[in-house]
C-alpha positions in Angstrom: 56.0 -33.4 118.0 55.3 -36.9 119.7 58.3 -38.2 118.5 60.3 -35.4 120.7 58.1 -35.8 123.8 59.2 -39.8 123.5 62.7 -38.5 122.8 62.6 -36.5 126.1 61.4 -38.8 127.9 64.0 -41.4 127.2 66.7 -38.8 128.4 64.7 -38.9 131.7 64.2 -42.2 132.3 67.9 -42.4 131.3 69.5 -40.5 133.5 69.3 -37.3 131.5 69.5 -33.5 133.3 67.2 -31.2 132.3 69.5 -29.3 129.9 69.9 -32.9 128.3 66.4 -33.6 128.1 65.6 -30.0 126.7 68.0 -30.9 124.4 66.6 -34.2 123.4 63.4 -32.6 123.3 64.8 -30.0 120.8 66.8 -32.4 118.6 69.5 -30.8 118.7 72.9 -31.8 117.9 75.2 -32.1 121.0 78.1 -34.0 122.8 78.6 -35.4 126.7 81.0 -34.6 128.2 81.5 -35.8 132.1 84.7 -36.0 134.2 85.6 -36.8 138.1 84.1 -33.4 139.7 87.5 -31.9 142.1 85.7 -30.5 145.2 88.7 -29.0 146.0 89.6 -27.5 142.6 89.6 -23.4 142.6 87.0 -23.1 139.7 84.5 -25.1 138.1 84.9 -24.3 134.8 88.4 -24.2 134.8 88.4 -27.8 135.8 86.0 -28.3 133.1 88.6 -26.9 130.8 91.5 -29.0 132.3 89.4 -32.1 132.1 88.5 -32.4 129.2 91.3 -30.8 127.1 89.5 -28.0 125.8 90.6 -24.4 125.3 89.3 -22.2 128.3 87.9 -19.9 125.8 85.4 -22.7 124.4 84.6 -23.3 127.9 80.9 -21.0 129.1 80.6 -20.2 132.9 76.9 -19.7 133.6 76.0 -17.0 136.3 73.0 -15.4 137.4 72.8 -11.7 137.9 70.6 -9.3 139.3 69.6 -6.7 136.6 67.4 -4.0 137.9 65.9 -6.2 140.1 65.3 -9.4 137.8 67.5 -12.3 137.2 69.4 -13.0 134.7 71.6 -15.6 133.3 74.9 -14.4 131.4 77.0 -17.0 129.8 80.6 -15.9 129.5 83.6 -18.2 128.8 85.8 -19.7 131.7 89.1 -17.3 130.5 87.7 -14.4 131.9 84.7 -12.2 134.0 81.6 -11.1 133.1 80.9 -7.0 133.0 78.2 -6.5 135.0 78.3 -3.0 133.0 78.2 -4.1 129.7 75.4 -6.9 131.2 73.2 -4.0 132.3 73.2 -2.3 128.3 72.5 -5.9 126.9 69.2 -6.1 128.0 68.3 -2.3 128.6 68.9 -1.9 131.9 71.0 0.2 134.6 72.3 -1.6 137.0 73.6 -5.5 137.8 74.9 -7.5 141.1 75.8 -10.6 141.4 73.0 -12.7 142.4 72.6 -14.4 145.5 73.6 -17.9 145.5 70.9 -19.4 147.2 68.2 -17.8 145.1 69.9 -18.6 141.8 70.1 -22.5 143.0 66.6 -22.4 143.6 65.6 -20.5 141.0 67.3 -22.5 138.0 67.0 -25.6 139.8 70.6 -26.2 139.8 72.9 -26.1 142.1 76.4 -23.7 142.1 78.8 -25.4 140.0 76.4 -27.1 138.0 73.9 -23.8 136.5 73.3 -25.0 133.1 71.2 -22.0 130.7 69.5 -25.0 129.5 66.6 -26.5 131.2 65.9 -23.9 133.8 62.9 -24.3 136.6 62.4 -20.8 136.1 63.4 -19.7 132.8 65.4 -16.4 132.7 66.5 -13.5 130.6 69.9 -14.2 128.9 72.4 -13.0 127.4 75.4 -14.8 125.3 78.7 -13.4 125.3 79.7 -12.4 121.4 82.5 -14.5 121.6 81.0 -17.7 121.8 80.3 -16.9 118.0 84.1 -17.2 117.2 84.0 -21.2 117.6 81.8 -23.6 115.6 80.8 -25.2 119.2 81.4 -24.5 123.0 80.7 -26.2 126.2 78.2 -25.5 128.5 76.9 -26.9 132.2 74.4 -29.9 131.5 73.1 -29.3 134.7 75.4 -30.8 137.5 79.5 -30.2 138.4 81.6 -32.7 135.8 78.8 -33.0 133.5 79.2 -30.9 130.5 77.1 -30.5 127.0 78.9 -29.4 123.2 76.4 -27.6 121.1 76.7 -24.8 118.6 76.9 -21.4 120.0 73.7 -20.4 117.3 71.3 -23.5 119.2 72.2 -22.2 123.0 70.9 -18.8 122.0 68.2 -20.1 119.9 67.1 -22.3 122.7 67.8 -19.8 125.4 66.1 -17.0 123.6 69.5 -15.6 124.7 70.5 -11.9 123.7 74.2 -11.8 122.4 76.5 -9.3 123.4 80.5 -9.0 124.6 79.4 -9.3 127.9 83.1 -11.0 129.2 85.8 -8.7 130.6 89.5 -10.9 129.6 
């Protein structure tokens, strides 16, 4: 345990994000990918896929929804969109709507376009789209625009305590 804490401190000192610090502390294998973020691009996720040369089915966006009054994280491929009814069903709720962006930023501690499912200020219930398991690794935001982390879907699900369910539409 002391070694993990020491690794996390080193990652933080090296300019890591809360997401990379959490991954380092957990001893999880991951690869960081950075690229120059273009503020004029119309989609953060598509920009990441293009910049990294990774198929959009392997790059996942982190969305925050309000599900029966509680904020919930949905992690879906950038090649699709979130099915709000499926998200609600996945967590045994009746209704889901997209969360207010300011509430999502305040609660997670990240800015829009850089929200990571890892290392959030307040740990929220998380649902990972089942298509993630179609790939040996997927990419998600590492906690800031222009920085992605690549890891095994099983590791992401384990670290976030995610429910895995089909929550995306193509």
